C-alpha positions in Angstrom: -0.4 50.4 -35.8 2.0 49.3 -33.1 1.0 49.6 -29.5 4.2 52.1 -29.6 2.0 54.1 -31.3 -1.0 55.2 -28.7 2.0 56.3 -26.2 0.9 59.7 -26.0 -2.4 59.3 -25.8 -2.5 58.3 -22.1 -0.5 60.3 -19.9 -2.4 59.1 -16.9 -0.5 56.5 -16.8 3.0 57.8 -17.2 5.1 57.4 -14.2 3.2 53.7 -12.6 4.0 51.4 -10.5 2.1 48.5 -12.6 1.4 45.1 -10.3 0.6 42.3 -13.3 -0.5 38.7 -12.1 -0.5 36.1 -15.2 0.4 32.8 -14.5 1.8 32.8 -18.5 5.0 34.0 -18.8 4.2 34.7 -22.5 1.7 36.9 -21.5 3.7 39.4 -19.0 6.2 39.8 -20.8 4.3 41.7 -23.9 2.2 43.1 -20.1 4.8 45.0 -19.0 6.4 45.4 -22.6 2.7 48.0 -24.0 3.0 49.1 -20.3 6.6 50.9 -20.4 5.4 52.2 -23.9 2.3 53.7 -22.3 4.9 55.5 -20.0 4.8 53.2 -16.7 8.2 53.5 -14.3 8.1 49.9 -13.0 5.8 46.7 -14.0 5.8 44.0 -11.1 5.2 40.6 -11.8 3.8 37.5 -9.6 2.4 34.6 -11.7 0.0 33.5 -8.4 -2.3 34.3 -5.5 0.4 34.0 -3.3 2.7 35.5 -4.3 1.2 38.8 -5.4 -0.1 38.8 -1.6 3.4 38.8 -0.7 4.6 41.1 -2.9 1.0 43.2 -1.5 2.3 43.0 2.1 5.5 44.8 0.9 4.6 46.8 -1.3 1.6 49.2 -3.3 1.3 49.6 -7.0 -0.1 52.3 -8.7 -2.4 49.6 -10.3 -2.7 46.6 -11.1 -3.2 44.3 -13.7 -5.2 41.1 -12.5 -5.2 37.8 -14.6 -8.4 35.8 -13.2 -7.4 32.1 -13.3 -4.0 31.8 -12.1 -3.2 27.9 -12.4 -7.2 27.3 -11.8 -6.6 29.4 -8.8 -9.1 33.0 -9.0 -7.6 36.3 -8.5 -10.2 37.3 -6.9 -8.3 37.1 -3.4 -5.9 39.2 -4.7 -8.5 41.7 -5.8 -9.9 42.2 -2.6 -6.6 42.7 -1.1 -6.4 45.8 -4.0 -9.7 46.6 -3.3 -9.0 46.6 1.0 -5.9 49.3 -0.2 -8.3 51.3 -2.8 -5.2 50.0 -5.9 -7.5 50.5 -9.5 -7.0 47.0 -10.7 -8.3 45.2 -14.3 -8.8 42.2 -14.9 -7.6 39.9 -17.7 -9.5 36.7 -19.1 -9.6 34.4 -22.1 -13.3 34.5 -20.9 -14.3 37.6 -21.1 -16.1 40.1 -18.9 -18.5 36.7 -18.1 -15.6 34.9 -16.4 -15.9 37.3 -13.8 -17.4 36.8 -10.5 -20.5 38.6 -9.7 -19.0 40.1 -7.2 -17.1 42.0 -9.6 -19.1 42.8 -12.5 -18.3 46.8 -12.2 -14.3 46.7 -12.2 -13.0 46.9 -15.9 -12.5 44.0 -17.3 -9.7 42.6 -20.4 -10.7 39.9 -23.1 -7.5 38.0 -23.6 -5.9 38.5 -26.6 -5.8 42.0 -26.6 -4.4 45.6 -27.9 -2.2 48.1 -25.5 -5.3 51.0 -26.1 -7.7 48.0 -25.2 -4.9 47.8 -22.2 -5.1 51.2 -21.5 -8.1 51.9 -21.6 -9.4 50.0 -19.3 -6.9 51.0 -16.5 -7.3 54.5 -17.6 -11.4 53.5 -16.6 -9.8 52.4 -12.9 -7.9 55.2 -12.1 -10.5 56.9 -13.0 -13.2 55.3 -11.3 -11.3 54.8 -8.3 -10.6 59.0 -8.1 -14.0 58.8 -8.0 -14.4 57.0 -5.3 -11.9 58.8 -3.2 -14.3 62.4 -3.9 
């Protein structure tokens, strides 16, 4: 089953603008492909904390996918900015949920490498959690 086979199942993602913060270009391209196949409208990229924070000062995505380790820097400053703006996000890490700081342990996390259905499920979970917070 390819990630194109999961498209119809995740209508909640259709039309979203998603920020992907990832320092590995090939992974960014793969995540973009998955997100576009899931119906997301736009995918924005940042490869560093500084670049992501600059981008967030200019515009706000509907959701985000954050690599926890960005060339030795953690993505937590980005996570704080997204949380303050009430933007749902998920962490992606090669270390699994155990590699995420305790302050962020309740957020959805993806173990790298991940499949399209796993990405869709994590993003849907983040969107639902944020909607529940804002009710």
